[in-house]
matplotlib code that plots the C-alpha trace (Angstrom):
import matplotlib.pyplot as plt

x = [-30.5, -30.1, -28.2, -25.8, -25.2, -24.4, -21.9, -20.2, -20.0, -18.5, -15.9, -14.8, -14.7, -12.3, -10.1, -10.0, -9.3, -6.5, -4.9, -5.1, -3.6, -0.7, 0.0, 0.1, 2.4, 4.8, 4.8, 5.5, 8.3, 9.9, 9.6, 11.3, 13.9, 13.8, 14.5, 17.5, 18.7, 19.4, 21.7, 21.6, 19.3, 17.8, 14.0, 13.4, 15.8, 13.8, 10.5, 11.6, 12.7, 9.3, 7.4, 9.4]
y = [6.5, 5.3, 8.4, 8.0, 4.4, 5.3, 8.0, 5.4, 3.0, 5.7, 6.7, 3.0, 2.4, 5.3, 3.9, 0.5, 2.1, 4.2, 1.1, -0.7, 2.2, 2.7, -1.1, -1.1, 1.9, 0.2, -3.0, -1.0, 0.9, -2.3, -3.9, -0.9, -0.9, 2.7, 1.6, 3.6, 1.0, -1.7, -1.2, -4.9, -6.4, -8.8, -8.4, -10.7, -8.6, -5.5, -7.2, -8.4, -4.9, -3.4, -6.1, -5.3]
z = [10.1, 6.5, 5.4, 8.3, 7.5, 3.8, 5.0, 7.2, 4.3, 2.0, 4.5, 5.2, 1.4, 1.0, 3.8, 2.1, -1.3, 0.2, 1.7, -1.6, -3.4, -1.0, -0.9, -4.7, -4.8, -2.3, -4.4, -7.6, -5.9, -4.6, -8.0, -9.7, -7.0, -5.8, -2.2, -0.9, 1.7, -1.0, -4.0, -4.8, -7.4, -4.9, -5.0, -2.0, 0.1, -0.7, -0.1, 3.3, 4.1, 3.1, 5.2, 8.4]

ax = plt.figure().add_subplot(projection="3d")
ax.plot(x, y, z, "-o")
ax.set_aspect("equal")
plt.show()
């Protein structure tokens, strides 16, 4: 039972870590401004697009 519980914890930790990494990457991309839909320099416009 204990081994199974540890495996579940490891898997869920990986999922959380992947979410954190992907969120960080999206934030970095929006800060740098690589979003194709917006050519403007408006950070808030890009952030709103990413959130939707």
